C-alpha positions as CSV (number, residue, x, y, z in Angstrom):
1,X,-11.1,-199.9,-72.4
2,X,-9.2,-199.9,-68.7
3,X,-7.1,-196.6,-68.1
4,X,-3.8,-198.3,-68.6
5,X,-0.7,-196.8,-71.2
6,X,-1.4,-195.7,-74.6
7,X,0.5,-198.2,-76.9
8,X,2.3,-197.6,-80.6
9,X,-0.5,-199.7,-82.0
10,X,-3.2,-197.9,-80.4
11,X,-2.2,-194.5,-81.4
12,X,1.3,-193.6,-83.7
13,X,1.4,-190.5,-83.2
14,X,4.2,-189.9,-80.5
15,X,3.1,-186.6,-79.4
16,X,-0.5,-187.9,-79.0
17,X,0.6,-190.9,-77.0
18,X,2.1,-188.7,-74.6
19,X,-0.5,-186.2,-74.2
20,X,-2.7,-189.0,-73.5
21,X,-0.8,-191.3,-70.7
22,X,-0.3,-187.7,-69.3
23,X,-4.0,-187.3,-68.7
24,X,-4.5,-190.8,-67.8
25,X,-1.6,-189.9,-65.1
26,X,-3.1,-187.2,-64.0
27,X,-7.1,-188.0,-64.0
28,X,-6.2,-190.0,-60.9
29,X,-4.2,-187.4,-58.6
30,X,-5.1,-184.0,-60.1
31,X,-8.5,-182.8,-61.4
32,X,-7.4,-178.9,-62.0
33,X,-4.0,-180.4,-63.9
34,X,-6.0,-183.4,-65.7
35,X,-8.5,-180.3,-66.5
36,X,-5.9,-178.6,-68.5
37,X,-3.9,-181.6,-70.1
38,X,-7.8,-182.6,-71.5
39,X,-7.8,-179.1,-73.3
40,X,-4.2,-179.5,-74.3
41,X,-4.6,-182.4,-76.0
42,X,-8.2,-181.5,-77.5
43,X,-6.1,-178.6,-79.0
44,X,-3.4,-180.7,-80.3
45,X,-6.4,-183.2,-81.9
46,X,-8.0,-179.9,-83.6
47,X,-4.9,-178.6,-84.6
48,X,-3.6,-181.8,-86.5
49,X,-7.1,-182.9,-87.9
50,X,-7.5,-179.1,-89.0
51,X,-3.9,-179.6,-90.8
52,X,-4.7,-183.0,-92.1
53,X,-7.7,-184.9,-92.0
54,X,-6.3,-188.4,-92.4
55,X,-3.5,-187.5,-90.0
56,X,-5.0,-190.5,-87.7
57,X,-6.6,-193.5,-89.1
58,X,-10.2,-194.1,-88.5
59,X,-9.2,-196.9,-85.7
60,X,-6.9,-194.3,-84.0
61,X,-9.9,-191.8,-84.1
62,X,-12.0,-194.4,-82.7
63,X,-9.5,-195.6,-80.0
64,X,-9.4,-191.6,-79.1
65,X,-12.9,-190.5,-79.4
66,X,-14.1,-193.4,-76.6
67,X,-10.9,-192.6,-73.9
68,X,-11.4,-189.3,-74.4
69,X,-15.0,-189.5,-73.9
70,X,-14.3,-191.5,-70.5
71,X,-11.5,-189.6,-69.2
72,X,-14.0,-186.8,-69.8
73,X,-16.6,-188.3,-67.7
74,X,-13.9,-189.3,-64.6
75,X,-13.3,-185.6,-64.8
76,X,-16.4,-184.6,-64.4
77,X,-17.0,-187.2,-61.5
78,X,-14.2,-186.0,-59.5
79,X,-15.1,-182.4,-60.2
80,X,-18.2,-183.4,-58.4
81,X,-16.3,-185.3,-55.6
82,X,-14.5,-181.7,-55.2
83,X,-17.1,-179.3,-55.1
84,X,-19.3,-182.3,-52.8
85,X,-16.1,-182.1,-50.3
86,X,-16.1,-178.2,-50.5
87,X,-19.4,-178.2,-49.8
88,X,-20.1,-180.2,-47.1
89,X,-16.9,-178.5,-45.5
90,X,-18.8,-175.4,-46.0
91,X,-22.1,-176.3,-44.1
92,X,-19.4,-177.4,-41.1
93,X,-18.1,-174.0,-40.6
94,X,-21.3,-172.4,-40.9
95,X,-22.6,-175.1,-38.6
96,X,-19.5,-174.5,-36.1
97,X,-20.4,-170.7,-36.6
98,X,-23.9,-170.5,-35.5
99,X,-23.3,-172.9,-32.9
100,X,-20.5,-170.5,-31.7
101,X,-22.6,-167.7,-31.9
102,X,-25.1,-168.9,-29.4
103,X,-22.5,-168.7,-26.4
């Protein structure tokens, strides 16, 4: 499944489709905003399914589950990259401090 715009054929509910498309846009640009959008989407899905178990068709549910799994994986990978960058910067700063402290 590629990360493209979700169509009405894939998900009929406008709000679900809007939130999925927002998450797809954010997952590549801003991890923090993507996490917030992911949480919002999960909350919305839970609410709609609690109110009406047949709100989504079986095909829509399969699609949404697969999409969310892939996006969650991508978000986790992005979080690891950010953490790695932060750690490497901290190590560099500590190395510079140690170097400077010898003079």
